[in-house]
C-alpha positions in Angstrom: 11.7 42.2 9.7 12.9 40.0 12.6 10.6 41.9 15.0 7.7 41.1 12.6 8.6 37.4 12.5 8.6 37.4 16.3 5.2 39.1 16.3 4.0 36.5 13.8 4.7 33.6 16.2 3.0 35.5 19.1 -0.1 35.9 16.9 -0.1 32.2 16.1 -0.1 31.1 19.8 -4.0 30.8 20.0 -3.8 28.3 17.2 -1.8 26.0 19.4 0.5 24.8 16.7 2.4 21.6 17.6 6.1 22.1 18.5 7.1 20.4 15.2 4.9 22.8 13.2 6.4 25.8 15.0 9.9 24.5 14.4 9.2 24.0 10.7 7.9 27.6 10.4 11.0 28.9 12.1 13.3 26.9 9.8 11.5 28.2 6.8 11.7 31.8 7.8 15.3 31.5 8.9 16.3 29.7 5.7 15.0 32.2 3.3 16.0 35.1 5.6 19.6 33.9 5.2 19.2 34.1 1.4 17.8 37.6 1.7 20.9 38.6 3.7 23.0 37.5 0.8 20.8 39.2 -1.7 20.4 42.5 0.1 23.9 42.6 1.6 22.3 43.5 5.0 22.4 41.7 8.3 19.1 39.9 9.2 18.5 42.2 12.2 18.7 45.3 9.9 16.5 44.2 7.0 13.3 46.3 6.8 10.1 44.9 5.6 9.9 47.4 2.8 13.1 46.1 1.4 11.6 42.6 1.0 9.9 43.1 -2.3 9.0 40.6 -5.0 12.3 40.9 -6.7 14.3 40.2 -3.5 12.0 37.3 -2.6 12.3 35.7 -6.1 16.1 35.9 -5.9 16.1 34.5 -2.3 13.7 31.6 -3.2 15.7 30.9 -6.3 18.8 30.5 -4.2 16.9 28.5 -1.6 15.7 26.1 -4.3 19.2 25.3 -5.4 19.8 23.1 -2.4 16.4 22.1 -1.1 13.8 19.6 -2.4 10.8 20.9 -4.2 8.5 19.9 -1.3 10.7 22.0 1.1 10.6 25.0 -1.2 6.8 24.7 -1.4 6.5 24.5 2.3 8.8 27.5 2.8 6.7 29.4 0.2 3.5 28.6 2.3 5.2 29.8 5.5 6.3 33.1 4.0 2.9 33.6 2.4 1.3 33.2 5.8 3.9 35.6 7.3 3.1 38.3 4.8 -0.7 37.7 5.2 -0.1 38.5 8.9 2.0 41.6 8.1 -0.8 42.9 5.8 -3.5 42.2 8.4 -1.4 44.0 11.1 -0.8 47.0 8.8 3.0 46.4 8.6 3.0 46.2 4.8 0.5 47.4 2.1 0.4 44.1 0.2 1.6 40.5 0.0 4.5 40.1 -2.4 4.4 36.3 -2.4 1.9 36.3 -5.3 4.8 37.3 -7.5 7.1 34.5 -6.3 6.8 31.2 -8.2 5.6 28.4 -6.0 6.6 24.9 -7.0 3.8 22.4 -7.2 4.4 19.6 -4.7 5.1 16.3 -6.3 2.2 13.9 -6.1 2.3 11.4 -3.3 4.2 8.3 -4.1 3.6 5.7 -1.4 6.7 3.9 -0.2 5.5 0.7 1.5 7.8 -2.2 2.3 8.4 -4.3 -0.8 7.3 -7.9 -0.7 3.9 -9.3 0.3 5.2 -11.1 3.5 7.8 -8.5 4.5 5.8 -6.9 7.4 5.3 -10.3 8.9 8.9 -11.2 8.5 9.9 -7.9 10.2 7.6 -8.5 13.1 8.8 -12.1 13.7 12.5 -11.1 13.6 11.9 -8.2 15.9 9.9 -10.2 18.4 12.7 -12.9 18.5 15.2 -10.3 19.5 17.2 -10.5 16.3 18.4 -6.8 16.7 21.8 -6.7 18.4 22.2 -4.2 21.1 24.2 -3.8 24.3 21.0 -4.3 26.3 18.5 -6.0 24.1 15.0 -4.8 24.5 12.8 -6.8 22.1 9.6 -5.7 23.8 10.3 -2.1 23.1 11.5 -2.8 19.5 8.4 -4.8 18.8 6.2 -2.0 20.1 7.8 0.5 17.8 7.5 -1.7 14.7 3.9 -2.6 15.6 2.9 1.0 16.1 4.2 1.8 12.6 2.6 -1.3 10.9 -0.8 -1.5 12.6 -1.3 2.1 13.7 0.5 4.0 11.0 2.2 6.5 13.4 4.6 9.2 12.2 7.9 9.4 14.1 6.9 12.7 15.9 3.5 11.1 16.8 5.2 8.0 18.3 7.6 10.1 20.3 4.7 12.3 21.6 2.7 9.3 23.0 2.2 9.3 26.7 1.0 6.4 28.9 -2.3 8.2 29.1 -2.6 8.0 25.3 -3.8 4.4 25.8 -7.3 4.6 27.0 -10.4 2.3 27.5 -11.2 -1.0 29.1 -9.4 -4.2 28.1 -10.6 -5.3 24.7 -11.9 -1.9 23.9 -8.8 0.2 24.1 -7.9 3.0 21.8 -4.8 5.0 21.1 -5.2 8.8 21.1 -2.6 10.5 18.8 -1.8 14.1 18.4 -0.7 14.6 14.8 0.3 17.4 12.5 -1.1 20.9 13.3 -2.3 19.4 16.6 -5.0 17.4 14.9 -6.1 14.5 17.2 -7.3 11.1 16.1 -8.2 7.9 17.8 -7.0 4.5 16.6 -8.6 1.3 17.8 -6.3 -1.1 19.5 -6.9 -4.7 18.7 -6.0 -7.6 21.0 -2.6 -8.4 19.5 -1.4 -4.8 19.8 -2.9 -4.6 23.3 -0.8 -7.6 24.4 2.4 -6.0 22.8 1.7 -2.8 24.8 1.1 -4.8 28.1 4.3 -6.8 27.6 6.3 -3.7 26.9 4.9 -1.9 30.0 5.9 -4.9 32.1 9.4 -4.9 30.7 9.8 -1.2 31.7 9.3 -2.2 35.3 12.0 -4.8 35.0 14.4 -2.6 33.1 14.0 0.4 35.4 13.2 -0.9 38.9 12.2 1.7 41.4 11.3 4.2 38.7 7.7 5.5 38.9 6.1 6.1 35.5 3.0 8.3 35.6 0.2 8.9 33.1 2.2 11.7 31.4 5.4 9.7 31.2 6.5 9.0 27.6 5.2 5.7 26.4 8.2 4.8 24.2 11.4 5.0 26.2 15.0 5.2 25.2 17.8 3.2 26.8 18.1 5.8 29.6 14.5 5.6 30.7 13.5 9.0 29.2 11.5 9.5 26.0 13.2 8.0 23.0 15.0 10.6 20.9 14.5 11.3 17.2 17.9 9.9 16.2 17.6 6.9 18.5 14.2 6.0 17.0 15.4 6.2 13.5 18.4 4.0 14.3 16.2 1.5 16.1 14.0 1.0 13.0 16.9 0.8 10.6 18.5 -1.8 12.9 15.4 -3.9 13.0 15.3 -3.9 9.1 19.0 -4.9 9.1 18.6 -7.6 11.7 15.7 -9.1 9.8 17.7 -9.1 6.5 15.2 -6.8 4.9 17.2 -3.6 4.1 16.8 -4.3 0.3 13.0 -4.2 0.7 12.9 -0.7 2.2 12.4 2.2 -0.2 15.2 4.7 -0.2 14.9 7.4 2.4 12.1 5.7 4.3 12.4 4.0 7.6 9.5 4.4 10.1 7.6 6.1 7.3 7.8 2.9 5.2 5.9 1.2 8.0 3.2 3.9 7.9 2.9 3.7 4.1 2.6 -0.1 4.4 -0.2 0.4 6.9 -2.0 2.8 4.5 -1.4 0.6 1.4 -2.7 -2.5 3.1 -5.8 -0.5 4.2 -6.4 0.4 0.6 -5.8 -3.1 -0.7 -8.2 -4.5 1.8 -11.0 -2.2 0.7 -10.8 0.8 3.1 -12.2 4.0 1.5 -10.4 7.4 1.4 -12.4 8.7 4.4 -11.4 5.8 6.6 -7.8 6.1 5.6 -7.9 9.8 6.2 -9.3 9.3 9.7 -6.8 6.5 10.7 -3.7 8.3 9.3 -4.6 11.8 10.3 -4.4 13.3 6.8 -5.5 16.9 6.4 -6.7 16.3 2.9 -8.9 13.6 1.4 -6.8 13.8 -1.7 -3.8 12.5 0.2 -5.7 9.5 1.3 -7.2 9.0 -2.2 -3.6 8.8 -3.6 -3.1 5.5 -1.7 -6.1 4.0 -3.3 -5.1 5.1 -6.7 -1.5 4.0 -6.2 -2.7 0.6 -5.0 -4.8 0.2 -8.1 -1.8 1.0 -10.3 0.3 -1.5 -8.4 -2.3 -4.2 -8.9 -2.5 -3.5 -12.6 1.3 -3.7 -12.9 1.4 -6.9 -11.0 -1.3 -8.4 -13.2 0.5 -7.3 -16.4 3.7 -8.9 -15.2 2.0 -12.4 -15.3 4.1 -14.4 -17.8 0.9 -15.9 -19.2 0.2 -12.5 -20.8 3.3 -12.9 -22.9 2.0 -16.2 -24.4 -1.4 -14.6 -24.9 0.2 -11.6 -26.6 2.0 -13.9 -29.0 -1.3 -15.7 -29.8 -3.1 -12.4 -30.5 -0.4 -11.1 -32.7 -0.6 -14.2 -34.8 
C-alpha cells in the first residue's frame, strides 16, 4: 500500500498541487494508515491493498474520528477516496471501498470576523503606532501583515508565499497576485493606502537589513532574521497585535489571521458585494462558500435589528 501511495503522488505531479495541498494529502494518508496499522496488526510497509477493505477502513476512520474534527475527517475521507480512485484507474484494485465508509458532512461555514464595528480600525491604528512590544520593533512590517489580512483577505499560507514580484503594475494601478489553495491564482487590486503601506515596509527592509539585496523572488513578508516569515512567527505576530491593541476579547476563538480574512469578506458582503465578487477576491473554489458570507451577514443584521430595545416596548404594546 505504501508503494501505491508513492505512485499516487507521482501521478498528481502534473496537477501542480501547492506544497500545502500535498502536505495535507500526506497527513491524511499517514493518519489513517496509522489507524489501519492498529486495526490490522501489520506494519504500514507490509499492508497490502487487498487487506484494506471497507470493514478495515470503517474501523480506521472510526478511530481517526475520535480525536479529529469533523472537517478533518471529511478532508481525510476525500483524500482516501481520490487515492482509491487512482488505484482503480491504475488497475491496482478492482473497486473503490470508500463508498462504504461514512463521510461526515462538513459543518456549514460560520464566519468569524472581529467583533465590534470599529475593531478593524482600532487594530490598524494600534499596530501603526508601534503598540506591539518586541525586541526590535518593526511597526511597518506588522502593519503590512494586518493590512493584508483586512483589505486583501489573505490566508496565512498565501501571505507567506508572497514574493516581491507579487506586487505588479504602475503606481496607482498596482495589483497583488496571490497563489491560493490548489494553486489557484487570483489578482487583488491595491488601493493607494495599501500601496503606501507596502512602500513604507519595503523602505524599512533596507534600513533593517543594510547591504542585503532583495530580488524579485525574495519573500515579501520577512521574519526578524531577514528570511521569509515562518508559520509560527506569523501567528504570534498577529496574536501580539491583538493583545497590544487590547482587542483579544473581540477575536473569535481559534481565529487569528483568519479573523482578519473573515472580517474582509463580511465587510464586502455588508457593503453590497455579490457572491461572484467575493469568490474572486477571496479565492474560493465554490460559489456556495462565498454565498455563506452574504447569508450570514443577513442573519447578523436581523439579529442586530431585533436587539433594538425599542422592539421590547413595541412588543408590550402589541400584546396589550
